[in-house]
Structures are given as C-alpha cells and as structure tokens.
CHARMM-style PDB file with segment names, atoms N, HN, CA, C and O in Angstrom:
ATOM      1  N   LEU     1      -7.415  39.612  16.369  1.00  0.00      PROA
ATOM      2  CA  LEU     1      -8.432  39.169  16.825  1.00  0.00      PROA
ATOM      3  C   LEU     1      -9.653  39.250  16.006  1.00  0.00      PROA
ATOM      4  O   LEU     1     -10.474  38.340  15.897  1.00  0.00      PROA
ATOM      5  N   ASP     2      -9.718  40.463  15.410  1.00  0.00      PROA
ATOM      6  HN  ASP     2      -9.051  41.203  15.499  1.00  0.00      PROA
ATOM      7  CA  ASP     2     -10.951  40.580  14.253  1.00  0.00      PROA
ATOM      8  C   ASP     2     -11.063  39.579  13.205  1.00  0.00      PROA
ATOM      9  O   ASP     2     -12.118  39.074  12.823  1.00  0.00      PROA
ATOM     10  N   TYR     3      -9.778  39.306  12.724  1.00  0.00      PROA
ATOM     11  HN  TYR     3      -8.920  39.717  13.035  1.00  0.00      PROA
ATOM     12  CA  TYR     3      -9.760  38.271  11.653  1.00  0.00      PROA
ATOM     13  C   TYR     3     -10.138  36.842  12.203  1.00  0.00      PROA
ATOM     14  O   TYR     3     -10.860  36.114  11.522  1.00  0.00      PROA
ATOM     15  N   ALA     4      -9.658  36.435  13.426  1.00  0.00      PROA
ATOM     16  HN  ALA     4      -9.071  37.026  13.980  1.00  0.00      PROA
ATOM     17  CA  ALA     4     -10.118  35.186  13.876  1.00  0.00      PROA
ATOM     18  C   ALA     4     -11.582  35.122  14.094  1.00  0.00      PROA
ATOM     19  O   ALA     4     -12.183  34.098  13.767  1.00  0.00      PROA
ATOM     20  N   CYS     5     -12.197  36.114  14.611  1.00  0.00      PROA
ATOM     21  HN  CYS     5     -11.709  36.945  14.876  1.00  0.00      PROA
ATOM     22  CA  CYS     5     -13.642  36.068  14.696  1.00  0.00      PROA
ATOM     23  C   CYS     5     -14.325  36.020  13.432  1.00  0.00      PROA
ATOM     24  O   CYS     5     -15.223  35.202  13.234  1.00  0.00      PROA
ATOM     25  N   GLU     6     -13.917  36.926  12.488  1.00  0.00      PROA
ATOM     26  HN  GLU     6     -13.188  37.591  12.649  1.00  0.00      PROA
ATOM     27  CA  GLU     6     -14.465  36.889  11.056  1.00  0.00      PROA
ATOM     28  C   GLU     6     -14.509  35.510  10.474  1.00  0.00      PROA
ATOM     29  O   GLU     6     -15.513  35.053   9.927  1.00  0.00      PROA
ATOM     30  N   HSD     7     -13.244  34.793  10.633  1.00  0.00      PROA
ATOM     31  HN  HSD     7     -12.429  35.164  11.077  1.00  0.00      PROA
ATOM     32  CA  HSD     7     -12.970  33.511  10.119  1.00  0.00      PROA
ATOM     33  C   HSD     7     -13.373  32.122  10.877  1.00  0.00      PROA
ATOM     34  O   HSD     7     -13.010  31.006  10.506  1.00  0.00      PROA
ATOM     35  N   ASN     8     -14.225  32.415  12.055  1.00  0.00      PROA
ATOM     36  HN  ASN     8     -14.519  33.322  12.357  1.00  0.00      PROA
ATOM     37  CA  ASN     8     -14.534  31.379  12.905  1.00  0.00      PROA
ATOM     38  C   ASN     8     -13.308  30.637  13.626  1.00  0.00      PROA
ATOM     39  O   ASN     8     -13.301  29.430  13.867  1.00  0.00      PROA
ATOM     40  N   ILE     9     -12.349  31.463  13.914  1.00  0.00      PROA
ATOM     41  HN  ILE     9     -12.354  32.444  13.719  1.00  0.00      PROA
ATOM     42  CA  ILE     9     -10.892  30.798  14.523  1.00  0.00      PROA
ATOM     43  C   ILE     9     -11.268  31.256  16.102  1.00  0.00      PROA
ATOM     44  O   ILE     9     -11.597  32.391  16.447  1.00  0.00      PROA
ATOM     45  N   HSD    10     -11.138  30.108  16.943  1.00  0.00      PROA
ATOM     46  HN  HSD    10     -10.871  29.186  16.663  1.00  0.00      PROA
ATOM     47  CA  HSD    10     -11.447  30.311  18.442  1.00  0.00      PROA
ATOM     48  C   HSD    10     -10.033  30.339  18.897  1.00  0.00      PROA
ATOM     49  O   HSD    10      -9.273  29.384  18.735  1.00  0.00      PROA
ATOM     50  N   ILE    11      -9.638  31.656  19.572  1.00  0.00      PROA
ATOM     51  HN  ILE    11     -10.256  32.432  19.704  1.00  0.00      PROA
ATOM     52  CA  ILE    11      -8.353  31.762  20.166  1.00  0.00      PROA
ATOM     53  C   ILE    11      -8.368  31.167  21.680  1.00  0.00      PROA
ATOM     54  O   ILE    11      -9.229  31.518  22.486  1.00  0.00      PROA
ATOM     55  N   LEU    12      -7.475  30.359  21.954  1.00  0.00      PROA
ATOM     56  HN  LEU    12      -6.776  30.074  21.298  1.00  0.00      PROA
ATOM     57  CA  LEU    12      -7.528  29.796  23.502  1.00  0.00      PROA
ATOM     58  C   LEU    12      -6.294  30.257  24.164  1.00  0.00      PROA
ATOM     59  O   LEU    12      -5.295  30.578  23.520  1.00  0.00      PROA
ATOM     60  N   CYS    13      -6.360  30.288  25.390  1.00  0.00      PROA
ATOM     61  HN  CYS    13      -7.171  30.027  25.913  1.00  0.00      PROA
ATOM     62  CA  CYS    13      -5.242  30.754  26.123  1.00  0.00      PROA
ATOM     63  C   CYS    13      -5.370  29.956  27.484  1.00  0.00      PROA
ATOM     64  O   CYS    13      -6.489  29.729  27.943  1.00  0.00      PROA
ATOM     65  N   TYR    14      -4.281  29.552  28.097  1.00  0.00      PROA
ATOM     66  HN  TYR    14      -3.371  29.737  27.725  1.00  0.00      PROA
ATOM     67  CA  TYR    14      -4.348  28.672  29.410  1.00  0.00      PROA
ATOM     68  C   TYR    14      -4.040  29.947  30.600  1.00  0.00      PROA
ATOM     69  O   TYR    14      -3.171  30.819  30.569  1.00  0.00      PROA
ATOM     70  N   PRO    15      -4.924  29.727  31.462  1.00  0.00      PROA
ATOM     71  CA  PRO    15      -4.788  30.472  32.605  1.00  0.00      PROA
ATOM     72  C   PRO    15      -3.117  30.105  33.277  1.00  0.00      PROA
ATOM     73  O   PRO    15      -2.541  29.017  33.273  1.00  0.00      PROA
ATOM     74  N   THR    16      -2.631  31.441  33.826  1.00  0.00      PROA
ATOM     75  HN  THR    16      -3.098  32.325  33.828  1.00  0.00      PROA
ATOM     76  CA  THR    16      -1.467  31.326  34.491  1.00  0.00      PROA
ATOM     77  C   THR    16      -1.138  30.301  35.358  1.00  0.00      PROA
ATOM     78  O   THR    16      -1.882  30.066  36.309  1.00  0.00      PROA
ATOM     79  N   HSD    17      -0.076  29.620  35.161  1.00  0.00      PROA
ATOM     80  HN  HSD    17       0.529  29.812  34.388  1.00  0.00      PROA
ATOM     81  CA  HSD    17       0.240  28.370  36.133  1.00  0.00      PROA
ATOM     82  C   HSD    17      -0.616  27.268  36.104  1.00  0.00      PROA
ATOM     83  O   HSD    17      -0.718  26.602  37.133  1.00  0.00      PROA
ATOM     84  N   ALA    18      -1.319  26.923  34.997  1.00  0.00      PROA
ATOM     85  HN  ALA    18      -1.236  27.464  34.161  1.00  0.00      PROA
ATOM     86  CA  ALA    18      -2.320  25.970  34.954  1.00  0.00      PROA
ATOM     87  C   ALA    18      -2.156  24.961  33.874  1.00  0.00      PROA
ATOM     88  O   ALA    18      -3.042  24.148  33.611  1.00  0.00      PROA
ATOM     89  N   THR    19      -1.006  25.019  33.243  1.00  0.00      PROA
ATOM     90  HN  THR    19      -0.286  25.680  33.457  1.00  0.00      PROA
ATOM     91  CA  THR    19      -0.847  24.217  31.875  1.00  0.00      PROA
ATOM     92  C   THR    19      -0.839  22.697  32.359  1.00  0.00      PROA
ATOM     93  O   THR    19      -1.318  21.851  31.605  1.00  0.00      PROA
ATOM     94  N   HSD    20      -0.275  22.301  33.677  1.00  0.00      PROA
ATOM     95  HN  HSD    20       0.114  22.988  34.290  1.00  0.00      PROA
ATOM     96  CA  HSD    20      -0.270  21.015  34.021  1.00  0.00      PROA
ATOM     97  C   HSD    20      -1.629  20.457  33.967  1.00  0.00      PROA
ATOM     98  O   HSD    20      -1.643  19.230  33.868  1.00  0.00      PROA
ATOM     99  N   VAL    21      -2.738  21.016  34.004  1.00  0.00      PROA
ATOM    100  HN  VAL    21      -2.727  22.012  34.084  1.00  0.00      PROA
ATOM    101  CA  VAL    21      -4.015  20.697  34.181  1.00  0.00      PROA
ATOM    102  C   VAL    21      -4.288  20.034  32.726  1.00  0.00      PROA
ATOM    103  O   VAL    21      -4.831  18.930  32.677  1.00  0.00      PROA
ATOM    104  N   TYR    22      -3.958  20.626  31.698  1.00  0.00      PROA
ATOM    105  HN  TYR    22      -3.517  21.522  31.738  1.00  0.00      PROA
ATOM    106  CA  TYR    22      -4.272  20.274  30.357  1.00  0.00      PROA
ATOM    107  C   TYR    22      -3.224  19.100  29.846  1.00  0.00      PROA
ATOM    108  O   TYR    22      -3.412  18.655  28.713  1.00  0.00      PROA
ATOM    109  N   GLN    23      -2.244  18.635  30.549  1.00  0.00      PROA
ATOM    110  HN  GLN    23      -2.091  18.996  31.469  1.00  0.00      PROA
ATOM    111  CA  GLN    23      -1.216  17.882  30.142  1.00  0.00      PROA
ATOM    112  C   GLN    23      -1.777  16.433  29.774  1.00  0.00      PROA
ATOM    113  O   GLN    23      -1.126  15.651  29.081  1.00  0.00      PROA
ATOM    114  N   GLY    24      -3.044  16.137  30.298  1.00  0.00      PROA
ATOM    115  HN  GLY    24      -3.573  16.772  30.861  1.00  0.00      PROA
ATOM    116  CA  GLY    24      -3.733  14.929  29.954  1.00  0.00      PROA
ATOM    117  C   GLY    24      -4.384  15.082  28.442  1.00  0.00      PROA
ATOM    118  O   GLY    24      -4.821  14.067  27.899  1.00  0.00      PROA
ATOM    119  N   LEU    25      -4.432  16.106  27.899  1.00  0.00      PROA
ATOM    120  HN  LEU    25      -4.077  16.930  28.340  1.00  0.00      PROA
ATOM    121  CA  LEU    25      -4.737  16.341  26.558  1.00  0.00      PROA
ATOM    122  C   LEU    25      -3.794  15.883  25.682  1.00  0.00      PROA
ATOM    123  O   LEU    25      -4.066  15.228  24.676  1.00  0.00      PROA
ATOM    124  N   ASP    26      -2.671  16.210  26.033  1.00  0.00      PROA
ATOM    125  HN  ASP    26      -2.450  16.742  26.850  1.00  0.00      PROA
ATOM    126  CA  ASP    26      -1.393  15.652  25.078  1.00  0.00      PROA
ATOM    127  C   ASP    26      -1.519  14.217  25.135  1.00  0.00      PROA
ATOM    128  O   ASP    26      -1.644  13.644  24.053  1.00  0.00      PROA
ATOM    129  N   VAL    27      -1.510  13.453  26.306  1.00  0.00      PROA
ATOM    130  HN  VAL    27      -1.409  13.919  27.185  1.00  0.00      PROA
ATOM    131  CA  VAL    27      -1.346  12.039  26.291  1.00  0.00      PROA
ATOM    132  C   VAL    27      -2.760  11.349  25.782  1.00  0.00      PROA
ATOM    133  O   VAL    27      -2.701  10.419  24.978  1.00  0.00      PROA
ATOM    134  N   VAL    28      -3.877  11.770  26.210  1.00  0.00      PROA
ATOM    135  HN  VAL    28      -3.926  12.525  26.863  1.00  0.00      PROA
ATOM    136  CA  VAL    28      -4.925  11.083  25.670  1.00  0.00      PROA
ATOM    137  C   VAL    28      -5.393  11.460  24.421  1.00  0.00      PROA
ATOM    138  O   VAL    28      -5.949  10.592  23.749  1.00  0.00      PROA
ATOM    139  N   THR    29      -5.254  12.826  23.878  1.00  0.00      PROA
ATOM    140  HN  THR    29      -4.802  13.531  24.424  1.00  0.00      PROA
ATOM    141  CA  THR    29      -6.082  13.219  22.717  1.00  0.00      PROA
ATOM    142  C   THR    29      -5.043  13.411  21.492  1.00  0.00      PROA
ATOM    143  O   THR    29      -5.347  12.982  20.380  1.00  0.00      PROA
ATOM    144  N   PHE    30      -4.097  13.913  21.665  1.00  0.00      PROA
ATOM    145  HN  PHE    30      -3.849  14.262  22.569  1.00  0.00      PROA
ATOM    146  CA  PHE    30      -3.100  14.468  20.710  1.00  0.00      PROA
ATOM    147  C   PHE    30      -1.854  13.303  20.453  1.00  0.00      PROA
ATOM    148  O   PHE    30      -1.261  13.193  19.380  1.00  0.00      PROA
ATOM    149  N   SER    31      -1.650  12.654  21.392  1.00  0.00      PROA
ATOM    150  HN  SER    31      -2.132  12.744  22.264  1.00  0.00      PROA
ATOM    151  CA  SER    31      -0.796  11.404  21.192  1.00  0.00      PROA
ATOM    152  C   SER    31      -1.349  10.632  20.050  1.00  0.00      PROA
ATOM    153  O   SER    31      -0.720  10.524  18.998  1.00  0.00      PROA
ATOM    154  N   PRO    32      -2.618  10.045  20.257  1.00  0.00      PROA
ATOM    155  CA  PRO    32      -3.052   9.166  19.381  1.00  0.00      PROA
ATOM    156  C   PRO    32      -3.274   9.815  17.829  1.00  0.00      PROA
ATOM    157  O   PRO    32      -3.030   9.204  16.788  1.00  0.00      PROA
ATOM    158  N   LEU    33      -3.743  11.060  17.913  1.00  0.00      PROA
ATOM    159  HN  LEU    33      -3.941  11.556  18.758  1.00  0.00      PROA
ATOM    160  CA  LEU    33      -3.908  11.972  16.648  1.00  0.00      PROA
ATOM    161  C   LEU    33      -2.704  11.764  15.926  1.00  0.00      PROA
ATOM    162  O   LEU    33      -2.739  11.291  14.790  1.00  0.00      PROA
ATOM    163  N   LYS    34      -1.480  12.124  16.572  1.00  0.00      PROA
ATOM    164  HN  LYS    34      -1.452  12.509  17.494  1.00  0.00      PROA
ATOM    165  CA  LYS    34      -0.132  12.228  16.067  1.00  0.00      PROA
ATOM    166  C   LYS    34       0.141  10.834  15.461  1.00  0.00      PROA
ATOM    167  O   LYS    34       0.769  10.754  14.405  1.00  0.00      PROA
ATOM    168  N   ARG    35      -0.323   9.704  16.113  1.00  0.00      PROA
ATOM    169  HN  ARG    35      -0.833   9.769  16.971  1.00  0.00      PROA
ATOM    170  CA  ARG    35       0.203   8.655  15.596  1.00  0.00      PROA
ATOM    171  C   ARG    35      -0.575   8.151  14.579  1.00  0.00      PROA
ATOM    172  O   ARG    35       0.000   7.581  13.652  1.00  0.00      PROA
ATOM    173  N   PHE    36      -1.856   8.261  14.576  1.00  0.00      PROA
ATOM    174  HN  PHE    36      -2.322   8.725  15.330  1.00  0.00      PROA
ATOM    175  CA  PHE    36      -2.544   8.157  13.135  1.00  0.00      PROA
ATOM    176  C   PHE    36      -2.262   8.982  12.025  1.00  0.00      PROA
ATOM    177  O   PHE    36      -2.251   8.516  10.885  1.00  0.00      PROA
ATOM    178  N   TRP    37      -2.002  10.333  12.299  1.00  0.00      PROA
ATOM    179  HN  TRP    37      -2.012  10.711  13.224  1.00  0.00      PROA
ATOM    180  CA  TRP    37      -1.623  11.192  11.153  1.00  0.00      PROA
ATOM    181  C   TRP    37      -0.127  10.602  10.650  1.00  0.00      PROA
ATOM    182  O   TRP    37       0.086  10.639   9.438  1.00  0.00      PROA
ATOM    183  N   THR    38       0.694  10.174  11.346  1.00  0.00      PROA
ATOM    184  HN  THR    38       0.521  10.144  12.330  1.00  0.00      PROA
ATOM    185  CA  THR    38       1.854   9.440  10.843  1.00  0.00      PROA
ATOM    186  C   THR    38       1.586   8.463  10.090  1.00  0.00      PROA
ATOM    187  O   THR    38       1.914   8.471   8.903  1.00  0.00      PROA
ATOM    188  N   GLU    39       0.925   7.428  10.670  1.00  0.00      PROA
ATOM    189  HN  GLU    39       0.658   7.421  11.634  1.00  0.00      PROA
ATOM    190  CA  GLU    39       0.598   6.223   9.823  1.00  0.00      PROA
ATOM    191  C   GLU    39      -0.050   6.598   8.336  1.00  0.00      PROA
ATOM    192  O   GLU    39       0.411   6.116   7.301  1.00  0.00      PROA
ATOM    193  N   GLU    40      -1.019   7.389   8.357  1.00  0.00      PROA
ATOM    194  HN  GLU    40      -1.394   7.781   9.198  1.00  0.00      PROA
ATOM    195  CA  GLU    40      -1.728   7.815   7.198  1.00  0.00      PROA
ATOM    196  C   GLU    40      -0.569   8.488   6.214  1.00  0.00      PROA
ATOM    197  O   GLU    40      -0.357   8.069   5.076  1.00  0.00      PROA
ATOM    198  N   GLN    41       0.042   9.428   6.731  1.00  0.00      PROA
ATOM    199  HN  GLN    41      -0.129   9.769   7.656  1.00  0.00      PROA
ATOM    200  CA  GLN    41       1.081  10.068   5.950  1.00  0.00      PROA
ATOM    201  C   GLN    41       2.007   9.084   5.403  1.00  0.00      PROA
ATOM    202  O   GLN    41       2.207   9.170   4.191  1.00  0.00      PROA
ATOM    203  N   ASP    42       2.667   8.086   6.104  1.00  0.00      PROA
ATOM    204  HN  ASP    42       2.505   8.016   7.088  1.00  0.00      PROA
ATOM    205  CA  ASP    42       3.601   7.244   5.667  1.00  0.00      PROA
ATOM    206  C   ASP    42       3.010   6.276   4.636  1.00  0.00      PROA
ATOM    207  O   ASP    42       3.665   5.873   3.675  1.00  0.00      PROA
ATOM    208  N   GLN    43       1.749   5.926   4.876  1.00  0.00      PROA
ATOM    209  HN  GLN    43       1.216   6.254   5.656  1.00  0.00      PROA
ATOM    210  CA  GLN    43       1.056   5.248   3.811  1.00  0.00      PROA
ATOM    211  C   GLN    43       0.816   5.902   2.540  1.00  0.00      PROA
ATOM    212  O   GLN    43       0.977   5.321   1.467  1.00  0.00      PROA
ATOM    213  N   TYR    44       0.390   7.234   2.660  1.00  0.00      PROA
ATOM    214  HN  TYR    44       0.259   7.706   3.531  1.00  0.00      PROA
ATOM    215  CA  TYR    44       0.297   7.920   1.339  1.00  0.00      PROA
ATOM    216  C   TYR    44       1.706   8.198   0.679  1.00  0.00      PROA
ATOM    217  O   TYR    44       1.819   8.055  -0.539  1.00  0.00      PROA
ATOM    218  N   GLU    45       2.660   8.546   1.363  1.00  0.00      PROA
ATOM    219  HN  GLU    45       2.567   8.662   2.352  1.00  0.00      PROA
ATOM    220  CA  GLU    45       3.948   8.652   0.636  1.00  0.00      PROA
ATOM    221  C   GLU    45       4.474   7.476   0.165  1.00  0.00      PROA
ATOM    222  O   GLU    45       5.182   7.549  -0.840  1.00  0.00      PROA
ATOM    223  N   THR    46       4.281   6.417   0.669  1.00  0.00      PROA
ATOM    224  HN  THR    46       3.706   6.358   1.485  1.00  0.00      PROA
ATOM    225  CA  THR    46       4.561   4.974   0.112  1.00  0.00      PROA
ATOM    226  C   THR    46       3.933   4.869  -1.123  1.00  0.00      PROA
ATOM    227  O   THR    46       4.640   4.689  -2.115  1.00  0.00      PROA
ATOM    228  N   SER    47       2.677   4.952  -1.238  1.00  0.00      PROA
ATOM    229  HN  SER    47       2.103   5.099  -0.433  1.00  0.00      PROA
ATOM    230  CA  SER    47       1.973   4.802  -2.404  1.00  0.00      PROA
ATOM    231  C   SER    47       1.839   5.625  -3.529  1.00  0.00      PROA
ATOM    232  O   SER    47       1.460   5.209  -4.623  1.00  0.00      PROA
ATOM    233  N   LYS    48       2.170   6.894  -3.260  1.00  0.00      PROA
ATOM    234  HN  LYS    48       2.478   7.232  -2.371  1.00  0.00      PROA
ATOM    235  CA  LYS    48       2.369   7.946  -4.180  1.00  0.00      PROA
ATOM    236  C   LYS    48       3.801   8.508  -4.516  1.00  0.00      PROA
ATOM    237  O   LYS    48       4.000   9.359  -5.383  1.00  0.00      PROA
ATOM    238  N   TRP    49       4.661   8.001  -3.821  1.00  0.00      PROA
ATOM    239  HN  TRP    49       4.499   7.309  -3.117  1.00  0.00      PROA
ATOM    240  CA  TRP    49       6.174   8.389  -3.836  1.00  0.00      PROA
ATOM    241  C   TRP    49       6.106  10.187  -3.859  1.00  0.00      PROA
ATOM    242  O   TRP    49       6.676  10.896  -4.689  1.00  0.00      PROA
ATOM    243  N   GLN    50       5.408  10.570  -2.926  1.00  0.00      PROA
ATOM    244  HN  GLN    50       4.945   9.994  -2.252  1.00  0.00      PROA
ATOM    245  CA  GLN    50       5.334  12.012  -2.876  1.00  0.00      PROA
ATOM    246  C   GLN    50       5.303  12.314  -1.425  1.00  0.00      PROA
ATOM    247  O   GLN    50       4.521  11.740  -0.668  1.00  0.00      PROA
ATOM    248  N   LYS    51       6.325  13.396  -0.954  1.00  0.00      PROA
ATOM    249  HN  LYS    51       6.960  13.862  -1.570  1.00  0.00      PROA
ATOM    250  CA  LYS    51       6.353  13.653   0.386  1.00  0.00      PROA
ATOM    251  C   LYS    51       5.101  14.638   0.953  1.00  0.00      PROA
ATOM    252  O   LYS    51       4.711  15.544   0.215  1.00  0.00      PROA
ATOM    253  N   VAL    52       4.677  14.504   1.857  1.00  0.00      PROA
ATOM    254  HN  VAL    52       4.993  13.769   2.456  1.00  0.00      PROA
ATOM    255  CA  VAL    52       3.372  15.292   2.351  1.00  0.00      PROA
ATOM    256  C   VAL    52       3.975  16.098   3.549  1.00  0.00      PROA
ATOM    257  O   VAL    52       4.601  15.616   4.493  1.00  0.00      PROA
ATOM    258  N   THR    53       3.669  17.425   3.334  1.00  0.00      PROA
ATOM    259  HN  THR    53       3.160  17.816   2.567  1.00  0.00      PROA
ATOM    260  CA  THR    53       4.015  18.251   4.562  1.00  0.00      PROA
ATOM    261  C   THR    53       2.678  19.028   4.754  1.00  0.00      PROA
ATOM    262  O   THR    53       1.815  19.073   3.878  1.00  0.00      PROA
ATOM    263  N   PHE    54       2.562  19.706   6.106  1.00  0.00      PROA
ATOM    264  HN  PHE    54       3.264  19.669   6.818  1.00  0.00      PROA
ATOM    265  CA  PHE    54       1.455  20.359   6.457  1.00  0.00      PROA
ATOM    266  C   PHE    54       1.078  21.369   5.588  1.00  0.00      PROA
ATOM    267  O   PHE    54      -0.101  21.517   5.269  1.00  0.00      PROA
ATOM    268  N   PRO    55       2.209  22.268   5.064  1.00  0.00      PROA
ATOM    269  CA  PRO    55       1.991  23.386   4.206  1.00  0.00      PROA
ATOM    270  C   PRO    55       1.423  22.898   2.941  1.00  0.00      PROA
ATOM    271  O   PRO    55       0.545  23.545   2.371  1.00  0.00      PROA
ATOM    272  N   SER    56       1.921  21.686   2.428  1.00  0.00      PROA
ATOM    273  HN  SER    56       2.634  21.160   2.891  1.00  0.00      PROA
ATOM    274  CA  SER    56       1.109  21.206   0.949  1.00  0.00      PROA
ATOM    275  C   SER    56      -0.256  20.843   1.230  1.00  0.00      PROA
ATOM    276  O   SER    56      -1.108  21.038   0.362  1.00  0.00      PROA
ATOM    277  N   ILE    57      -0.560  20.345   2.324  1.00  0.00      PROA
ATOM    278  HN  ILE    57       0.131  20.187   3.029  1.00  0.00      PROA
ATOM    279  CA  ILE    57      -2.195  19.983   2.727  1.00  0.00      PROA
ATOM    280  C   ILE    57      -2.926  21.173   2.737  1.00  0.00      PROA
ATOM    281  O   ILE    57      -3.998  21.283   2.142  1.00  0.00      PROA
ATOM    282  N   GLN    58      -2.303  22.242   3.506  1.00  0.00      PROA
ATOM    283  HN  GLN    58      -1.432  22.152   3.989  1.00  0.00      PROA
ATOM    284  CA  GLN    58      -3.108  23.397   3.679  1.00  0.00      PROA
ATOM    285  C   GLN    58      -3.378  24.193   2.343  1.00  0.00      PROA
ATOM    286  O   GLN    58      -4.425  24.797   2.114  1.00  0.00      PROA
ATOM    287  N   ARG    59      -2.355  24.118   1.540  1.00  0.00      PROA
ATOM    288  HN  ARG    59      -1.504  23.628   1.726  1.00  0.00      PROA
ATOM    289  CA  ARG    59      -2.439  24.751  -0.082  1.00  0.00      PROA
ATOM    290  C   ARG    59      -3.913  24.250  -0.524  1.00  0.00      PROA
ATOM    291  O   ARG    59      -4.734  25.035  -0.997  1.00  0.00      PROA
ATOM    292  N   HSD    60      -4.200  22.762  -0.311  1.00  0.00      PROA
ATOM    293  HN  HSD    60      -3.533  22.124   0.074  1.00  0.00      PROA
ATOM    294  CA  HSD    60      -5.076  22.199  -0.984  1.00  0.00      PROA
ATOM    295  C   HSD    60      -6.503  22.685  -0.377  1.00  0.00      PROA
ATOM    296  O   HSD    60      -7.494  22.866  -1.086  1.00  0.00      PROA
ATOM    297  N   THR    61      -6.472  22.876   1.058  1.00  0.00      PROA
ATOM    298  HN  THR    61      -5.668  22.730   1.633  1.00  0.00      PROA
ATOM    299  CA  THR    61      -7.625  23.087   1.548  1.00  0.00      PROA
ATOM    300  C   THR    61      -8.053  24.465   1.914  1.00  0.00      PROA
ATOM    301  O   THR    61      -9.221  24.664   2.248  1.00  0.00      PROA
ATOM    302  N   SER    62      -7.215  25.389   1.872  1.00  0.00      PROA
ATOM    303  HN  SER    62      -6.266  25.228   1.601  1.00  0.00      PROA
ATOM    304  CA  SER    62      -7.547  26.583   1.900  1.00  0.00      PROA
ATOM    305  C   SER    62      -8.080  27.352   0.563  1.00  0.00      PROA
ATOM    306  O   SER    62      -7.776  27.072  -0.596  1.00  0.00      PROA
ATOM    307  N   GLY    63      -8.833  28.250   0.949  1.00  0.00      PROA
ATOM    308  HN  GLY    63      -9.079  28.478   1.891  1.00  0.00      PROA
ATOM    309  CA  GLY    63      -9.552  29.031  -0.144  1.00  0.00      PROA
ATOM    310  C   GLY    63      -8.570  29.901  -0.748  1.00  0.00      PROA
ATOM    311  O   GLY    63      -7.466  29.952  -0.205  1.00  0.00      PROA
ATOM    312  N   PRO    64      -8.802  30.638  -1.848  1.00  0.00      PROA
ATOM    313  CA  PRO    64      -8.055  31.571  -2.784  1.00  0.00      PROA
ATOM    314  C   PRO    64      -7.732  32.785  -1.777  1.00  0.00      PROA
ATOM    315  OT1 PRO    64      -7.114  33.772  -2.178  1.00  0.00      PROA
TER     316      PRO     64
END
C-alpha cells in the first residue's frame, strides 16, 4: 500500500455482498470503453501490421 500511495495509485475495494450495485458501471462505462479500445486497436493493427497488446503499450508509457 505504501508503493501505491507514493505513486498516486488509488486502491478500491467493494463492500461485502455489494458488487451488484456496481454492475451498472460494467454496462454503462466499461462496455463502451472496451468497444472503442477494440476499434482503435484493430485500426492500428491494420495500418501498421503490428499486433498491439496491453503490455506493449505499458512499456511505452511507463518510466524507467
């Protein structure tokens, strides 16, 4: 947790037996995000002939 605080990473946890409350986030927020990510990823891979994975993006955005 100290590492997370030092790097401005917020740790979230769900209250016990309450995950159904957050199910709307999956439908409203994360579903469109996943769709747009997939469209952009497909477009990039088609134009560059290069496969994109999350770790490959993370390497380019992470510091040393």
